[in-house]
LUMNUVO-120456 format. One record per residue (C-alpha): x, y, z. Coordinates in pm, whole numbers, plus 50000, padded with zeros to 5 digits. Each point is the difference from the previous one (the first is absolute). Layout:
// residues N
XYZ/...
END
This chain:
// residues 246
500005000050000/502835023450080/501544993649661/496735009049826/499795032250201/503565009349905/499074994849634/496545015449997/500655031650202/502635014349760/497834989749705/496975018050142/502085030950075/501374999949643/496494997449856/498765028450219/502945021549902/499424992349631/496265007150024/500315035050146/500905026749743/500395037450048/499085025649733/501485034750044/498155032449933/501515004849653/499224964449885/497044979349893/499794962250023/498444978449727/498774968250171/499824968349789/498344967550103/500834969449789/501285024149735/496815020649980/499675035850120/498175001350331/500305036550104/502205030850005/501115006850357/500605034450149/502795009250241/500104979950322/500384963950115/498714972649767/499674963150087/500924977049713/499324962649998/503334983249923/500234978449686/496525011549898/500185037549979/502695023449872/500325037550036/501855022849756/500975034550126/499835029249757/501785032950073/497835030849933/502745026250041/501355020249709/502894981849833/502875018649836/501064981549687/503315010049842/499844993949625/503504991049874/501575021349728/498794989849654/501915003749673/497625018749771/500215013549645/497845031049969/497815009549706/502835021449855/502484970750027/501915010850312/501194972850239/499335008650366/499694982450335/496875008750198/499154989950357/496835006350199/498294993850333/496444987550050/497875003950314/497124975550034/497874982650264/497604970850022/496375011350025/498394965649962/501844972850189/497774972649855/500845008849639/503695004250085/499984964450134/497874982349739/500565018849672/503815001749994/502744977950140/502315028350115/498465034449958/503235018450085/502064981349740/497225003249743/499755037650057/503795003349971/500134981849666/497035019449867/501595033150105/503224991549814/498244991249675/497715030350025/502975023250059/501754986849688/496855002549792/499085035850099/503505014649979/500564982949665/497045019249857/501345034350102/502695023049863/502985007550223/499105036950038/496424991350099/501244973750244/502275025150174/497595029550005/496644982450049/500934975150269/496785006550194/497904989949700/501954967549968/499474993250371/496245004949970/499754978749687/501994971850157/497915001550318/496754997449806/501204969649805/501354982050308/496905007850205/497754986049727/502064968249960/500374992750374/496375006850093/498984963049954/502744991150250/498565022550272/503015023349972/499745038149988/502835020249844/500215032250200/502965017049833/502664994949732/503165020949968/502724998249735/503205003650202/502915002449758/500575003049627/503644991349925/501295012849666/503134988249813/503025023050030/499885008649629/496375011150038/500865020550308/502765018149808/497665006249706/497305014050230/502595022250173/501095014149662/496375005449904/499305018550326/503125021449954/498995008849644/496505008750120/501425023450267/502265017049743/497045004449764/497915016450273/502945022350098/500395011549638/496265007149974/500045019950324/503065019749884/498415007749662/496765010250171/501975023450224/501725015749699/496625004749830/498545017350305/503105021550034/499805010949635/496305008050040/500715021750303/502835018049816/497655007749712/497465014050244/502715021250165/501235013149662/496465009449900/499455017850331/503275019649968/499115009749644/496755015150126/501745018150292/503515011649901/500705013150350/500074964250124/503324993149821/501585028750193/498814985350331/501244965649901/503375015149903/500375016450342/499004968350180/502624980249805/502725025050093/498984997650365/500204961949995/503465000949838/501235024750258/498844978450288/501534968249860/503375015749909/501085024550271/503415007249836/498445014549687/498995036149948/496995004749773/498995032949844/496404999349880/499435015349659/496525013349913/498204980449734/499145032049812/503705006949953/500574965449863/497185004949753/501635031549865/503304981849948/498534969449833/499375002949625/496395003649899/
END
């Protein structure tokens, strides 16, 4: 009898330990009996009949999925490496258990193929400047495809777009040429405005001849202030007119 007690007591304790399961607040438990779904258990303590019932825990927290860098050829035939990050969570634990074997792996593979497909349809300039539009488009596609799995895609972000060194040098030259072009346009625009103002000043002086005398005196004053070692003798403009040939 003692031998039976030594054998049965540990066995009973092991069965009790195996039958008591704990579900945390951020999890849900899918309870199966003889392979069929019995119920979806909330957080707390759940009693499971050993060898008859099985419970699968499903995490409902947001999962950060790092999409590895993908080698992509853009629409304008530029080879780049693009990486992204996907944030998703399980909203239906029953579908995540029954409809897909491993929802995290399936979402990862789908994100990689979707990233290659979307970026391959865009030009390089559009990919670099309209990254938000690519993020939204990729999120919509992933969310639609993962909905039967009970997975909700909350956010997608393209992290890095790595360009070849030759393309980086070409883009640097293009940016430098663009800056030089804008500088030339600004300089020419300044010359045009300056010429327009000089024409207005000449027309104003032609209407008021006394203005040239005032301008002449102002110029002499500025020269005298800038060069203190010089001695300037102002000459009346009327005298100069009498000397100049008519």
